[in-house]
N, C-alpha and C positions, 0 to 999 in steps of 0.2 A: 320838691313840693312841700317843704317844711315851712311852718308859719314863723318860726324863730329858731334858726340853726344854732345849736349849742356845741356842735363839733362831735358829739357822741353818735356813733353809727347805730341806727335802729336795726335790730336783727329779727329774723322770723320768730325765734323763741320768745322774744320780748312781746311781740304782737300776740302770739298764741296764748301766752300767759294772761295778757290783758283781756283777751276774748273770753277765756274761761272765767276770769274773775268777774267780768261784767255779767255773764250768764248766772253765776252764783248770786250776785247782787239782785238780779231780776227775780230769781226764784225766792229769795228771802223777802223781797218787797211784796210779792204776791201772797206769801204765807203769813207775814207778820205786820204788814202795813208800813207806810212811809215813816211814821214816827220812830220806829225802831231801827231803821236802816239808813235814813237820809244822810246822817253824818258820815257813814262809811262811803256813800256815793260821792260826797263832797271830797273826801280824802282821796278817793280813786281818781277824780278829775284833777286834783291838784298834784297828785303824785305820778302814777304810771302814765296817765293820759297826757299830762303836760310834758313828761319826759319823751314820749313818743313823738309828739308834735314838734318838739324842739330838737329832735335828733336829725342826723344826716342819713338820707336814704335815696338811692337812685333806682331801686327796684320797683317797677310799676305795680306788681302784685302786692308787695309789702305796703307801698304807699296807699293802695286802695283799701287794704285792711286797716291801716292806721286811721284813715278817714272814717271808715265805718264804725270802728270801736269808739272813736272820739264823738261821732254823732250819736251813737247809741248811749254813751254815758250822759251826754247833755239831754237827750230825749228822756232817759230814765229820770234824771234830775227834775225835768219839767213835769213829768207825770207825778212824781212824788210831791212836787210843790202844789199841784192841784189837790192831791190827797191830804196835804197839810192845810189847805184853805188859803194858800198864798198864790192867787191866780196871776198877779202881776209878775211875780218871780217866775212862774211857769212860762209865761209868754216870753220873758227874756231868755230863758234856757232854750225854748223851742226856736226862737229867732237865731240864736247863736248856732244851734244845730243846723238850721237851714242855711246859714252862711257857710258852714263847713262843707255842706254838700255841694255848694257852688265851687268852693275851693278844690274839692276832690272830684269835681265834674261827674257827680253821680245824680243824674237827672231823675231816675226812678225814686231814689231815697229822698230827694228834694220834694218830689210830688207827695210822698207819704207825709213828710213833715208839714207841708202846707195844708193838704186836704184832710188828713186824718188827725194829726196831733193838734194843729192850730184850729182846724175845723171843729173838732170835738170841744176844744177849749171855748170857742165862740158860742157853741150851743150850750155848754155848761154855764157860761156867764149870762145867758139869756138873750143871745143875739143870733137867732137861727138864720136870718137873712145873710149875715156875714159868713156864717159857717157854710151855708149853701154855696155862696159865691166862691169861697176858698176851695171847696170840693170840685166845683165846676171848672175853675181855672186849673187845678191840678190834673183833672181828667183831660183837659184840652192839651196839656203839655206832656202827656206820657210818651216815653219812647216806644218804638215798635216792639221791643223785646221786654216790655214791662211785665212782671209776673201777673198771672191771672188773679191771684189772691189780692194784689194791690188794686186792680180794677174793682174787685168785689168790695174791698174795704172802703174805697172812695164812694162807690155807689151806695153803700150802707150809710155813710155819713149824710149823703144827699137825701136818702130816704128819711133819716131821723129829723133832718131840718124841715123837710116838707111836712112831716107828721106834726111837728111842733107848731108849724104855721097853719095846721088844719086842712092841708091839701091831701086828702086821702088818695085821690087818683094818682097824683104825681109820686106820692110815697110808694104806692103799690107797684108802679112801673119801675121805680128805682130799685125796689127790693127784688123784683123778678130779674132785673138786669144783674144785680149783685149775685143772686143765686146761680144764674147762668154762668157767670165768670168763675164762681167758686167751683162749680161742677167740672170745670175744665182744668183746674189747677193740677200741677204735677208735684206731688209731695216730695219727690226726690230731687227736684230742681227748683227750689225757691230759696231766697235769702232768709236768714234767720230772723230778720227784723219784721217780717210779715208772716212767719210760720205759725204764729198764734191764731191767725184768722182761719178758723175751722168752722164746720157746720154748727158746732155748739156756740161759737162766738157769734155767728150770724143769727142764730136763734135768739140770742140775747138782744141783738140790735132790732130784730123783728118784734120782740116782746115790748121793747121800749116804744117803738112806733105804735103798736096796737094799744098800749096803755094810754099814750097821749091822744089817740083818736077815739078812745072810749070803747074799743072792741075787746072787752075783758075776757070773753071765753077764749078767743085766739091768743090774747096776751098770756093767759095762764098756761095754756098748752105749750106755748113757746118758751116761757120761763122754766117750766118743768124740764123741757128738753135741754135747755141751756144748763141748768143745774146738774142734770144727769151726766152731761158730757164735758163739763169744764174741768173736772179733776179736783181731788181733795186738797191739793197744794195751793189752789187759788182761793184762799180763804176770804180775801176782801171781795172778790167777785161773787162768791157764794153768799156773803152777808148782804151785799147790795141787792142781788137778785131775789133772795129769800124775802127781804123787806118789801121789794117791789111786788112780789107775789102776794104778800099779805095785804098790801094796799089795794091791789086789784080785786082780791077776794072781798075785801070790805066794800069796795065800790059796787060789786055785784050782789051784795047783801048776805054773803056767807060769813057772818061775823065770827062764829065759833072757830072755823078753820083759819080765818084771818088771824085770830089771836094766837092760835096754836103755832102757825107759821111765824107770827111775829115774835114769839118767845124764842124760836129757833134763830131768827135773825139777830135778836139781842145777844144770844149766847155767842154767835159767830163774831159779831162786832166787838163784844167785850174781850175777845181773845186776841185782838190786834190793836194797833194804834193807827187808826184811819179816820180822819175827819169826814171823808166821804161816806163811810159806813155809818158813822154817828149821825150825819145829816140825813141819811136815808131812813134811819130808824126814827129820827125826829119828825120826818115827813109822815111816816106811818102813824105816829101819835096824832098828828093833825087829821089824817084821813079817817081815823076811827072816832072822831069827835061826835058825828051824828048818832053814835051808839054808846055814848059815854056813860049812860045809866045802866047798861047791861053788866052783869057780874063778870063776864069774860073780859070785857074791856077794862073794868076797874082792876081786875087782877093783873092784866097785862101792864097797865100803867104803873101799878105797884112794883111789878117785876122790873120794869125799866128803871124806876126810881132807885131800886136797890142795886141792880146789876150794871146799868149803863146810865148813870145820872146826867152825864153830859148831853144826853138826847132829850132831856126835858127842859 
């Protein structure tokens, strides 16, 4: 099952070491942002991953793990490319990962790449119709034993796309379906690539839907739930969600708290190297323009200028 046989035999210990290194890289990415870690991911792909793919192996269990660690590395590289503002590069990494899932005959992981990774990328780039279609195609091709968390993740992408398109009813149906699947998940029996999809992560998806639909009371409640449950190590997620909370508070007229939460978001974003976090703070700056003569907004903008000038 090797892509290019180098003659070296792939051993279980090699794969196990690569799996641990990939998880370490994921944790660093969440904590520090792509700008600080992406070069290490590239080295990981060109070194250990390439070595595993080029090795000789006839053990099906090891082959399956080689496929998954290779896909995981490409998926992480794609996610980091989004975080660096290189959306075209992200698409290439995701498509490469999708090809690897076909080579490794991993239908569930392929559905994840198509519906979640590429679906979110389409939404991020402003193409919710395409994102919705990707999620729907992925759902239609799920194997019978697909993890419940994967079902939940795909329905959450569909909900996000419906919300961006202004279809509140379809978004609500998709969110309820996602919640139903997530409630059925078995935490002890799910692959690591979808284990991040927890109630806190779903709350984040719900919050974005509600924000796009203008339901700010619900959006704020869900964002607070997401922030409480996401964990201190996911600094980029905390920065983005805190800025989103500030924007929602501004939209509902609570300017003072919006600016207080905005300062928190600036502090979080300044501690990592993430274009997405900077972009979200920049959007907050736009969202407080209606109140730009208030002292709290003036002070927030001054704070951004000093602490996170890239957001201006």
